[in-house]
C-alpha positions in Angstrom: 150.1 19.3 -67.1 147.6 16.7 -67.9 146.6 16.8 -64.2 146.0 20.2 -64.3 144.1 20.3 -67.7 141.7 17.5 -66.1 141.3 19.5 -63.1 140.2 22.2 -65.4 138.0 20.8 -67.3 136.2 19.2 -64.3 135.6 22.7 -62.6 134.3 24.0 -65.8 131.7 20.9 -66.0 130.7 22.1 -62.5 130.6 25.5 -63.6 127.9 24.4 -66.3 125.8 22.2 -64.0 125.3 25.1 -61.7 124.4 27.6 -64.2 122.0 25.4 -65.7 120.2 24.6 -62.0 119.9 28.2 -61.5 118.3 28.8 -64.9 115.9 26.3 -64.5 115.1 27.5 -61.0 114.7 31.1 -62.3 112.0 29.9 -64.8 110.1 27.8 -62.6 109.3 31.0 -59.9 108.3 33.7 -62.9 104.8 32.1 -63.4 104.0 32.3 -59.4 105.1 35.8 -59.1 102.7 36.7 -62.5 100.1 35.3 -60.9 100.5 37.0 -57.3 100.6 40.1 -59.7 97.4 39.8 -61.4 95.1 38.8 -58.1 96.6 42.0 -56.6 95.3 43.7 -59.4 92.0 42.0 -59.2 91.4 42.4 -55.8 92.2 46.4 -56.3 89.9 46.6 -59.3 87.0 45.4 -56.6 87.9 47.3 -53.8 87.7 50.6 -56.0 84.2 49.6 -57.9 82.7 48.5 -54.4 83.8 52.0 -53.0 82.3 53.7 -56.1 79.0 51.9 -55.5 79.1 52.8 -51.6 79.6 56.5 -52.7 76.9 56.3 -55.1 74.3 54.8 -52.9 75.2 57.5 -50.1 75.0 60.1 -52.3 71.6 58.8 -53.7 70.3 58.4 -50.1 71.5 62.2 -49.0 69.4 63.4 -52.2 66.3 61.2 -50.9 66.5 62.5 -47.4 67.1 66.0 -48.4 64.3 66.2 -51.1 61.7 69.3 -50.8 58.4 68.1 -50.4 56.3 68.5 -53.8 52.4 69.2 -53.3 50.0 66.7 -53.9 46.8 67.3 -56.0 43.7 65.8 -54.6 42.3 62.6 -56.3 39.7 63.3 -58.9 37.3 61.1 -60.4 36.7 59.9 -63.9 33.3 61.0 -65.4 32.7 59.0 -68.8 30.4 60.4 -71.5 27.8 57.7 -72.9 24.9 57.6 -74.8 22.0 56.1 -73.3 18.8 54.9 -74.3 15.4 53.9 -72.6 14.4 50.0 -71.8 11.0 48.7 -73.0 9.8 45.5 -71.9 7.5 44.2 -74.7 6.8 41.2 -77.4 10.1 41.2 -79.8 10.6 39.0 -82.7 13.8 39.4 -84.7 13.6 39.8 -88.0 15.1 37.3 -90.8 17.1 38.2 -93.6 16.7 36.0 -96.7 17.1 36.3 -100.4 15.1 35.0 -102.8 13.9 35.2 -106.6 10.8 37.0 -107.9 8.7 34.7 -110.0 5.4 35.2 -111.9 2.6 33.3 -110.4 0.5 33.2 -113.4 1.9 32.7 -116.9 -0.3 32.3 -119.8 0.5 30.7 -123.5 -2.0 32.7 -126.0 -2.5 30.5 -128.8 -4.8 31.0 -131.8 -8.2 29.4 -131.4 -9.3 29.1 -135.0 -7.3 29.2 -138.2 -6.7 31.6 -140.6 -5.1 34.9 -142.0 -3.7 37.6 -139.1 -5.4 41.2 -140.5 -4.5 43.3 -137.6 -2.0 43.3 -134.5 -2.0 45.5 -131.6 0.9 48.0 -132.0 1.5 47.5 -128.0 2.4 43.8 -128.3 5.9 43.5 -127.8 8.6 42.2 -125.5 8.2 44.0 -122.2 5.3 45.9 -123.3 2.2 45.9 -120.4 -1.4 45.4 -121.7 -4.8 46.0 -119.8 -7.2 43.2 -119.2 -9.5 42.8 -122.1 -6.9 44.3 -124.8 -7.1 43.0 -128.1 -3.8 41.5 -129.4 -4.5 40.4 -132.9 -7.3 39.6 -135.4 -7.9 36.7 -137.6 -10.0 37.0 -141.0 -13.8 36.7 -139.6 -15.1 36.0 -143.1 -16.0 32.4 -143.0 -16.9 32.7 -139.3 -19.4 35.5 -140.0 -21.2 33.4 -142.9 -20.9 30.3 -140.5 -23.0 32.3 -137.9 -25.4 33.5 -140.5 -26.2 29.9 -141.6 -26.2 28.8 -138.1 -28.8 31.2 -137.4 -30.8 30.6 -140.4 -31.3 26.8 -139.8 -32.4 27.8 -136.1 -35.1 29.7 -137.5 -36.3 27.5 -140.2 -36.0 24.8 -137.1 -38.2 26.9 -134.7 -40.5 27.6 -137.4 -41.1 23.8 -138.1 -41.3 23.3 -134.4 -44.8 26.1 -134.6 -46.1 23.7 -137.3 -45.7 20.3 -135.6 -47.2 22.3 -132.5 -50.4 23.4 -134.5 -50.7 19.7 -135.8 -50.2 18.6 -132.2 -53.1 20.8 -131.6 -55.2 19.8 -134.2 -54.7 16.1 -133.4 -56.0 17.0 -129.7 -58.9 18.3 -130.9 -59.5 15.2 -133.2 -59.1 13.1 -130.2 -61.5 15.3 -128.0 -64.4 14.9 -131.1 -63.7 11.3 -131.2 -64.0 10.7 -127.7 -67.2 12.9 -127.7 -68.4 10.5 -130.8 -67.8 7.6 -128.5 -69.6 8.5 -126.0 -72.8 9.3 -127.9 -72.4 6.2 -129.9 -72.2 4.1 -126.6 -75.5 6.0 -125.0 -77.0 5.2 -128.1 -76.5 1.5 -127.5 -77.6 1.8 -123.8 -80.9 3.0 -125.3 -81.5 0.3 -127.7 -80.7 -2.4 -125.3 -83.5 -1.0 -123.2 -85.8 -0.6 -126.3 -84.8 -4.7 -127.4 -86.1 -5.9 -123.8 -89.5 -4.2 -124.7 -89.4 -5.6 -128.3 -89.6 -2.0 -130.0 -86.1 -2.3 -131.6 -84.8 -5.6 -133.1 -81.7 -7.6 -132.4 -80.3 -6.1 -135.8 -80.5 -2.6 -135.0 -78.8 -3.2 -131.6 -76.0 -4.9 -133.9 -75.5 -1.8 -135.9 -75.6 0.3 -133.0 -72.8 -1.7 -131.3 -70.6 -1.8 -134.6 -70.7 2.2 -134.5 -69.3 2.3 -131.0 -66.6 -0.4 -132.1 -65.7 2.2 -134.9 -65.7 4.8 -133.1 -63.5 3.5 -130.6 -61.1 2.6 -133.3 -61.2 6.1 -134.5 -60.2 7.3 -131.1 -57.1 5.2 -131.0 -56.4 6.5 -134.2 -56.4 9.7 -133.2 -54.8 9.2 -130.0 -51.7 7.7 -131.6 -51.7 10.5 -134.4 -51.5 13.0 -131.3 -48.7 10.9 -130.1 -46.7 10.9 -133.6 -47.1 14.5 -133.6 -45.9 15.1 -129.8 -43.0 12.9 -130.9 -42.2 15.3 -134.0 -42.6 18.4 -131.9 -39.8 16.8 -129.2 -37.3 15.7 -132.3 -37.9 19.5 -133.4 -36.9 20.7 -130.2 -34.0 18.6 -130.1 -33.0 20.0 -133.6 -33.5 23.6 -132.7 -31.1 22.9 -129.5 -28.3 21.2 -131.9 -28.8 24.2 -133.8 -28.7 26.7 -131.3 -25.1 25.1 -129.9 -24.1 25.5 -133.4 -25.1 28.9 -133.5 -23.4 29.7 -130.4 -20.2 27.6 -131.4 -20.5 29.7 -134.5 -20.6 32.9 -132.8 -17.6 31.9 -130.4 -15.6 30.8 -133.1 -16.4 34.7 -134.8 -15.4 36.3 -131.3 -12.2 34.1 -131.2 -11.0 35.9 -134.4 -10.2 38.7 -131.9 -7.3 37.3 -129.3 -7.7 39.3 -126.2 -5.3 39.7 -123.0 -7.1 37.4 -120.4 -5.4 39.8 -117.4 -3.3 42.9 -117.1 -0.2 41.5 -118.3 3.3 42.1 -119.7 4.6 40.5 -122.8 7.3 38.0 -122.4 7.4 36.8 -126.1 5.0 37.7 -129.1 5.2 35.7 -132.6 2.6 37.7 -134.8 2.4 39.7 -137.9 0.0 41.3 -140.7 -0.6 38.6 -143.1 0.8 35.3 -141.2 -1.4 32.4 -141.4 -2.1 30.9 -138.5 -3.4 27.1 -137.5 -5.2 26.4 -134.2 -3.0 26.1 -131.1 -0.1 28.3 -132.8 1.6 30.5 -130.2 0.7 34.2 -130.6 2.3 35.5 -127.3 3.4 34.7 -124.1 2.2 37.0 -121.3 2.3 36.8 -117.3 0.0 38.4 -114.8 2.0 41.8 -113.9 -0.4 41.3 -110.6 0.4 38.1 -109.7 4.0 38.5 -108.6 5.7 36.2 -106.0 8.9 35.4 -104.2 10.2 32.5 -103.6 12.6 32.1 -100.3 14.0 29.2 -98.5 13.5 28.4 -94.9 16.2 26.3 -93.0 14.6 23.6 -90.9 15.3 25.5 -87.7 13.7 28.8 -89.2 10.8 27.1 -90.4 10.4 25.0 -87.1 10.8 28.4 -84.9 7.9 30.2 -87.0 5.7 27.1 -87.0 5.8 26.5 -83.3 5.2 30.2 -82.7 1.9 30.8 -84.5 1.2 27.0 -85.9 1.2 28.2 -89.4 3.7 29.8 -91.6 1.1 30.8 -94.4 -0.2 34.5 -94.1 2.6 35.8 -92.4 3.6 39.2 -93.8 7.1 39.9 -95.4 9.0 42.6 -96.4 10.7 42.4 -100.0 13.8 45.1 -100.9 14.8 45.3 -104.4 18.1 47.2 -104.6 18.1 49.4 -107.6 21.1 51.5 -108.1 22.0 50.8 -104.6 19.1 52.1 -103.1 16.3 49.5 -101.7 12.8 49.7 -102.9 10.6 48.0 -100.6 7.4 46.2 -101.2 5.1 44.4 -98.8 3.9 40.9 -99.1 2.7 37.8 -97.4 3.4 34.1 -97.5 0.8 32.4 -99.2 1.9 28.5 -99.7 4.8 26.6 -98.7 6.3 24.1 -101.4 5.4 20.5 -101.5 8.6 19.1 -101.1 11.8 19.6 -99.0 14.5 21.6 -101.2 17.6 19.6 -100.6 19.7 21.5 -102.9 19.0 24.6 -101.2 18.7 23.3 -98.0 15.5 23.6 -96.2 11.8 24.5 -97.4 10.4 26.9 -100.0 8.1 29.5 -99.0 6.1 31.8 -101.7 5.1 35.2 -100.9 3.0 37.3 -102.8 4.2 40.6 -103.7 2.1 44.0 -103.6 3.4 46.8 -105.7 2.1 49.8 -104.6 0.7 53.1 -107.0 4.2 54.8 -108.0 6.5 51.9 -107.3 9.0 50.3 -110.1 7.5 47.1 -111.3 9.3 44.3 -110.4 10.3 41.8 -113.0 10.5 37.9 -113.0 14.0 36.8 -112.1 15.2 39.9 -110.1 17.2 38.7 -106.9 15.7 40.4 -103.5 16.1 40.4 -100.1 13.5 39.4 -97.9 12.4 39.9 -94.3 10.4 37.7 -92.4 9.5 37.8 -88.6 10.9 35.3 -86.6 9.9 33.5 -83.5 8.1 35.9 -80.9 9.6 36.5 -77.8 7.2 37.7 -74.8 8.5 40.1 -72.1 11.8 40.9 -73.7 14.0 43.9 -74.3 15.6 44.7 -77.5 19.2 46.3 -77.1 22.4 47.1 -78.9 24.7 44.4 -79.0 27.5 46.8 -78.0 25.7 47.3 -74.4 26.3 43.4 -73.4 29.2 43.1 -71.7 30.8 39.7 -71.4 27.6 37.2 -72.1 25.3 37.9 -69.5 25.2 41.4 -68.1 24.4 45.0 -69.1 24.7 48.5 -67.1 22.0 50.9 -66.4 22.4 54.5 -65.1 20.9 55.0 -61.4 21.6 58.3 -60.0 24.4 58.9 -62.5 26.3 55.6 -61.9 26.5 52.5 -63.5 24.9 49.5 -62.1 25.0 45.6 -63.2 21.8 44.0 -64.4 22.0 40.3 -65.4 20.6 39.2 -68.6 20.4 36.2 -70.6 20.5 36.9 -74.6 17.9 34.9 -76.6 18.0 35.9 -80.4 20.2 38.5 -82.5 18.2 40.7 -84.5 20.8 42.7 -87.1 23.1 44.5 -84.9 20.8 44.3 -81.8 20.2 41.4 -79.1 16.6 40.3 -78.0 17.1 39.8 -74.0 15.2 38.8 -70.8 16.5 39.0 -67.4 16.7 42.0 -64.7 15.7 44.8 -66.8 12.5 46.6 -66.5 10.5 49.3 -68.8 12.0 52.7 -68.1 15.8 51.8 -67.2 18.1 53.9 -68.8 20.6 51.5 -70.6 24.2 52.7 -71.4 24.6 51.9 -74.9 28.0 53.2 -75.8 30.8 50.7 -75.1 33.0 51.5 -72.1 36.7 49.7 -71.6 36.7 50.2 -67.8 33.0 49.5 -67.3 31.9 48.3 -63.8 29.6 48.8 -60.8 29.7 52.8 -59.4 31.2 54.1 -62.4 30.0 57.8 -63.2 28.6 58.6 -66.5 26.9 61.3 -67.7 25.1 62.1 -71.3 26.7 64.2 -74.1 26.1 67.7 -74.3 23.8 69.1 -77.1 25.7 68.7 -80.5 28.5 66.3 -78.8 29.3 63.0 -79.4 29.6 60.7 -77.1 33.0 58.9 -76.3 34.5 56.1 -74.3 37.3 58.6 -73.2 36.9 60.8 -70.2 34.8 64.0 -70.8 35.4 65.8 -67.6 36.6 65.1 -64.0 35.1 65.7 -60.6 36.3 65.6 -57.2 36.2 61.9 -56.0 33.2 61.4 -53.8 32.6 57.9 -54.0 35.1 55.3 -55.3 33.5 52.7 -57.5 35.1 49.5 -58.4 35.8 48.8 -62.1 36.1 45.8 -64.3 39.5 46.9 -65.7 42.9 49.0 -64.2 41.4 52.3 -62.6 
């Protein structure tokens, strides 16, 4: 019994072991089967995709080979409508655009020249008013100054009368000297006769001595008369000096009288005024401040380079014409002028050299006012045998295009200076050349161009097409 039971258990153990081995063997073979199935699917999909692509390629090739022929259009050349301008070779000077300030070249502080009470004031003596040269501004009470003139004139008349009297005494003394001289001559001849008679014994020694005494007295009389004449002549000179002094006093009194009326020294504009009827003024009190309305100037600053170029051009800056633009309400008023002087020092704060230009205001133009900010245009250095072209006409930095037989031709140039939106150049241009001034994106040698029709603007886009006759290379993509 036990033996059979033992054998049965042994058999059951053997069966369990076999079943475990079979289970593990089945689990090991399942992943390999799945990988094989996956690889097979991928190969099938790849073959299917390749077949589709091959079929599409063959279909495309068939369509290409069986495509009907499409008629081709004949190539046509693009013609550009452009603006053209003639070239003129001559001397050109670019304009410098500067800025400056209007100043009064001549200003006067009118002061009272005499003291007194103001009795009259010109109604036009107001700040901002204009006055003509010689206009009477104020009058100071002239009463005491008229009295001074009267007194000086009377003193002068009295002195002149004294001069006449002194000259009369001089004439009298001159006659006295002449008579005394004649008497002395008579006495001397009488002494000579007495000497001759004394030798013959006809005249005594005493008589000769008496006659010699008379000669001595006559000489003394002549000397006295001459001294008296010299005194009278000195009195005449003194009187003449007194007359000159009195004439100066009369002139001074007359000047003081005329200075009671203060007049405008030039055509002026009143900047300030301080006068009223009844005001007492002293000498040197300021009555009004005026500036000459015909002597206005503009101060502008030239950089070192600009000053050097202008100086090298003509050897001087003074006398160079300028144009002054004063913008009023957005519109410029143009004034002519010229540089009259150059600043004494370099204007370090403004970075250059100050120049002063006198401005001329023509009849009918608005009057300039000191302090106005203006634009100033002055000619720069002159470039000889050059051309002025629009900036848009320059391609790159060294060439332009001209028109010959309806096609563009390149010409090499060298820019020298800018002048606003224009350039001053020198190079292969000649007077009479037709320059293209419209900017072309596809500019190049041989491009066909034409001028715009009447009333049609120029443009850089194709305007019309013509059959291609001669292809020209361009600087862009054709």
